[in-house]
Every structure is written in structure tokens, then in C-alpha cells.
C-alpha positions in Angstrom: 0.0 -0.1 0.1 1.8 2.9 -1.0 2.5 5.3 2.0 1.0 8.8 2.0 2.4 12.0 4.3 -0.1 12.7 7.5 -0.6 15.4 10.5 2.2 14.5 13.0 -0.3 15.2 15.4 -4.2 14.4 14.6 -6.9 17.1 15.4 -8.7 14.1 17.5 -5.5 13.2 19.6 -4.8 17.1 20.5 -6.5 18.3 24.0 -9.6 20.3 23.5 -9.3 23.7 23.2 -11.6 25.9 26.3 -11.4 29.4 27.4 -10.0 28.3 30.2 -6.8 30.0 30.8 -3.8 28.5 29.8 -5.4 27.4 26.5 -5.9 28.8 23.3 -8.6 28.9 20.7 -8.5 28.1 17.0 -8.9 30.9 14.7 -12.9 31.7 13.9 -14.7 30.7 11.1 -17.0 33.9 11.1 -16.6 37.4 9.7 -16.5 40.5 12.0 -20.4 40.4 12.2 -20.4 36.9 13.6 -22.5 35.8 10.4 -21.5 31.7 9.9 -20.2 30.5 6.3 -18.4 34.0 5.8 -14.7 33.3 4.8 -12.0 32.6 7.7 -10.1 35.1 8.9 -6.6 35.1 9.9 -4.8 37.0 12.3 -1.8 38.8 11.5 1.9 36.7 11.7 2.5 39.2 14.7 -0.5 38.2 16.1 -0.3 34.7 15.4 3.0 34.1 16.7 2.1 35.9 20.5 -0.4 33.7 20.8 1.5 30.6 20.1 4.3 31.5 22.6 1.6 32.0 25.3 0.5 28.5 24.5 1.7 25.4 26.5 2.9 22.9 23.9 0.0 20.5 23.6 -2.3 23.9 23.3 0.2 25.1 20.3 -0.2 21.9 18.6 -4.1 22.0 18.6 -4.0 25.5 17.3 -1.5 24.5 14.5 -3.2 21.9 13.4 -6.4 24.1 13.3 -4.4 26.8 11.2 -3.5 24.0 8.9 -7.3 22.7 8.8 -9.0 25.9 8.0 -6.1 27.3 5.4 -6.9 24.8 2.5 -11.1 26.2 3.1 -9.9 29.4 3.0 -8.0 28.9 -0.5 -11.2 27.0 -1.9 -12.9 30.6 -0.6 -10.8 32.8 -2.9 -12.9 31.8 -5.6 -15.7 33.3 -3.9 -13.9 36.7 -2.9 -14.3 40.1 -4.5 -10.7 41.0 -4.7 -12.2 44.5 -6.0 -14.2 45.3 -3.1 -12.2 47.5 -0.7 -10.4 46.3 2.0 -9.9 42.5 1.0 -7.0 41.3 1.8 -8.0 37.8 1.6 -4.4 36.4 -0.4 -2.5 38.1 1.4 -3.8 36.8 4.6 -3.6 33.0 3.3 0.3 33.7 2.0 1.0 35.4 5.6 -0.6 32.3 7.2 1.3 30.1 5.2 4.6 31.3 6.0 3.9 31.4 9.2 2.8 27.6 9.2 6.0 27.2 7.8 7.8 29.2 10.4 5.9 27.4 13.1 6.6 24.0 12.0 10.3 24.5 11.7 10.4 26.1 15.3 8.9 22.9 16.4 10.9 20.6 14.5 14.3 22.6 15.5 13.6 22.3 18.9 13.4 18.7 18.4 16.7 18.7 17.0 18.2 21.0 19.2 19.9 18.2 21.3 21.5 17.3 18.0 23.1 13.9 17.6 21.7 10.8 15.4 18.4 11.2 17.3 17.5 14.3 15.5 18.1 12.9 12.4 15.4 11.6 9.9 15.8 8.5 7.9 13.8 7.4 4.9 14.0 4.7 2.0 12.3 3.7 -0.7 12.5 0.4 -2.5 12.7 0.5 -6.3 10.2 -1.7 -8.4 10.0 -1.7 -12.4 6.6 0.3 -14.0 4.1 -2.4 -14.4 3.4 -0.8 -17.7 6.8 -1.8 -19.3 6.7 -4.6 -21.4 9.3 -7.5 -21.1 12.3 -5.9 -23.6 12.2 -2.8 -21.2 15.1 -2.9 -18.3 13.2 -4.1 -15.5 15.4 -1.8 -12.8 15.2 -3.0 -9.1 17.1 -1.6 -6.2 16.8 0.7 -3.0 17.0 4.4 -2.1 17.9 5.7 1.2 17.7 9.1 2.3 19.1 10.5 6.1 19.1 14.6 6.9 20.5 15.3 10.4 18.5 18.1 10.7 16.0 20.8 9.6 17.5 23.0 7.1 20.4 20.5 6.9 21.6 19.1 3.0 19.6 15.6 2.2 21.6 12.9 1.6 21.4 10.3 -0.6 22.3 6.6 -1.2 21.1 4.9 -4.7 22.1 1.5 -5.3 20.1 0.2 -8.6 20.5 -2.9 -10.8 18.5 -4.2 -14.1 19.9 -1.8 -16.6 21.4 -3.0 -19.7 25.5 -3.9 -19.3 26.7 -1.7 -22.3 30.1 -0.9 -23.0 29.9 2.4 -22.8 28.8 4.4 -19.8 25.5 5.6 -20.1 23.3 8.2 -18.1 19.4 7.7 -16.2 17.7 10.9 -14.8 16.6 10.4 -11.2 13.6 12.9 -9.8 11.2 13.0 -7.1 8.0 12.9 -8.3 4.5 14.4 -6.6 2.1 11.6 -5.9 3.2 8.3 -4.0 1.0 6.7 -6.7 2.1 3.3 -8.5 -1.4 2.2 -9.2 -1.0 2.3 -12.9 3.0 2.1 -13.0 4.8 5.0 -12.5 2.8 7.1 -14.6 0.3 7.6 -12.0 3.4 9.1 -9.7 2.5 12.9 -11.4 4.8 15.4 -12.7 8.2 16.6 -10.8 7.5 17.4 -7.2 8.0 21.2 -7.3 6.2 23.1 -4.2 7.6 26.3 -4.6 6.7 26.2 -8.6 10.4 26.8 -9.7 11.5 25.7 -13.1 13.7 22.3 -13.7 16.2 21.5 -12.9 15.7 23.6 -9.7 12.9 21.4 -8.1 13.4 19.9 -5.0 14.3 16.2 -5.6 16.5 16.4 -9.0 18.8 14.6 -8.4 20.1 15.1 -12.0 21.9 12.2 -14.3 23.2 8.8 -13.0 26.3 7.2 -14.6 25.5 3.6 -15.1 28.2 0.9 -14.9 28.5 -2.7 -15.2 24.0 -2.2 -15.0 24.3 -0.9 -11.8 24.1 3.0 -10.2 25.8 3.1 -7.3 26.1 6.3 -6.1 25.9 8.5 -2.8 24.5 12.0 -3.6 23.0 15.1 -1.3 20.6 17.4 -2.2 20.5 21.2 -0.8 16.7 21.7 -1.9 14.8 18.6 -0.7 14.0 17.9 2.7 12.5 14.9 4.7 11.3 18.0 7.6 8.6 20.2 7.3 5.8 20.6 5.0 7.5 20.2 2.2 8.7 16.8 2.8 9.3 14.3 0.3 8.2 11.4 2.4 5.2 9.9 0.8 6.6 11.1 -2.4 7.6 8.8 -5.2 11.3 8.4 -6.7 11.4 7.7 -10.2 13.9 6.5 -12.5 14.0 7.7 -16.3 14.9 6.1 -19.7 17.0 8.7 -20.8 19.4 12.0 -19.4 17.9 14.7 -18.3 18.8 17.8 -20.5 18.8 20.4 -17.0 16.6 22.9 -18.6 18.5 23.2 -21.6 16.4 21.9 -24.3 14.4 24.7 -25.6 11.2 23.6 -25.1 8.5 23.8 -22.2 9.0 20.0 -21.5 12.6 20.7 -20.8 11.9 23.2 -18.3 8.9 20.6 -16.5 10.9 17.2 -17.0 14.3 17.4 -18.5 13.0 15.8 -21.7 14.2 12.6 -19.8 12.2 10.2 -21.5 9.8 7.5 -20.1 9.9 5.9 -16.2 11.2 2.8 -16.0 11.2 2.2 -12.2 9.7 3.9 -9.3 9.2 3.6 -5.4 7.5 5.8 -2.5 9.7 7.3 0.2 9.0 6.2 3.6 10.4 6.9 7.1 12.4 4.3 8.6 15.1 3.9 11.2 18.6 4.4 10.9 19.5 0.6 10.6 19.5 0.8 6.3 21.5 4.1 6.6 24.4 2.6 8.9 24.5 -0.7 6.8 24.6 0.9 3.4 27.5 3.7 4.5 29.3 0.0 5.5 28.5 -1.9 2.4 29.5 1.3 0.2 32.5 1.4 1.4 33.4 -1.9 1.0 32.0 -1.6 -2.6 34.2 1.2 -3.4 37.5 -0.2 -2.1 37.0 -3.6 -4.1 36.6 -1.3 -7.1 39.6 0.4 -6.5 42.0 -2.7 -6.1 39.6 -4.0 -9.3 41.2 -0.9 -11.5 44.7 -1.1 -9.8 45.1 -4.5 -10.6 43.9 -3.8 -14.3 46.2 -0.8 -14.7 
């Protein structure tokens, strides 16, 4: 079953907000006149942070979850708001709300990571399988992709160990990207476009890992990404990693597809990123070191 992102704190598991001292109230969904059904009103960023600062941690999470739940409704309300009406600032309020939610999320995760060490790190795994839409003549790529991020804002590290590529005499390159959906119901085609929450052109999407050289039918590579993350609202957990049949032109192809996907070709294999413990990463580090040692010994012997 595909793994989908979920909230770390379900609203039903949080304490019920009351009017008692020490508790925080979620944002009201009534307008200034108390009319139900009006577009939600969100306090300004400064007011929100001041309210959260006086909350105990459980109440803070309750309030944050309430904002996360109400934000989509506010986005839908934009389509019914007359933006020409004097005093209408719904779009600005929602943008400010999104920025503040991100800031609060980062603050909470940074508090978790304040102790440092391996306990603060997040790890993830992705078990690569061939797309069910491929015919028998296509490469049947399998393997494992592992991720580690030591803290929010740190580089996302990744190990790629894939096999099943044609053992061609000359090295070829294959593109690997993170795609938007962890949906494999229709093979790799149902994973959607590149994951691009910030709406930037390719190859600046978080998860644009670029091209990987194939040697002896395998990809065995360590690589880091400054844009992708396992933390926060833009986490790649629950997204899909896709191996393409061709090489990424890195946005230099001169057409629209180049700015969207690098003209990387058909999707050969894919997997869904799922959070895991540190064990697989530690094992892969040791195996990768031994692999490099054997390869160097083989190259020295051949020379």
C-alpha cells in the first residue's frame, strides 16, 4: 500500500481547546459580524506568534492543527471573494498564514533537533521496482534508495543502489527525480509531475537529483540535495522517486518539456519514500565503503 504524508499530530488526539486560562482558541470561521459561512479570518503573523508563545506545547499543536485544517478552506474561498472590494486582503492573509505555518513547523522541528546527535536525524527508504506498464524488452530496474537528514535545513543525503540496466560497453546516464504523488496504482505514470511545491523551473525542483552514470548495469552512488527535505511541510516523505529511461537535459532543451522534466524520457522504475530507522543507512554506509575498496583494487590490478 502506498505511503502518504500525514499530520504528525491528529486533531482528534490533541487536547480540547477551552476558554480556560492557559488554553488557546483556534481561529474563528465567522466574519466580524458573527455571520456563519463567511470566509475565515486569520490573525496577522505577529499576533499568531504572540498567541502561540503563550500556549503550552499541547495547546500550541492544537492551534497549529486548526490553522492547517482551515487553510485549505480559505484557499477555496478565494474563488468566491471579490478581490476588487475595498479592504479585501484575503490573498495576503493566506500567504502570510502559509509562511507562518512553515515558520512554526520549522521552530518545532528545530526544538526536537536541539539536542543534536543521531536522535535528531530523519531517515527514509524507497524500494525501487519496475513500472508495471513496461513490456518485457524494457530494463527491469530494482534496488534501494536511502535518505538521511541530520536536522531541519541540513543537506539531504541519499544512497542510490540500483541494478537491472543493460550492461553496455560505454557508460550511459539515467535521470532520477522525485515526483509529486506516492501513487503507483497505474505504474510509474500515476506518480504525476516532478514534485515542485515552490513552482520553480526545472532543474531547481526539490528532488531533481540529475543524471547518474550506469556501470556494469548498475547505479551505485552517494549524492546530496540542498533543496529536498524530510522535515517540514515540503517533506518528500510519501512522494515517489522515479528512474527515467533517458538523460536529463537540465533545462537546456529549448522547449517547455525541458523546463518541466528535462526531456528525461519514459519512466522505468519507481518507489515511494517512507520514513524508517537508522539501521538501513548504517548498513549501506559500510557496504558502500567496501564496494569502493573493491573497485579501487580492481582498477589498480587492471592498470
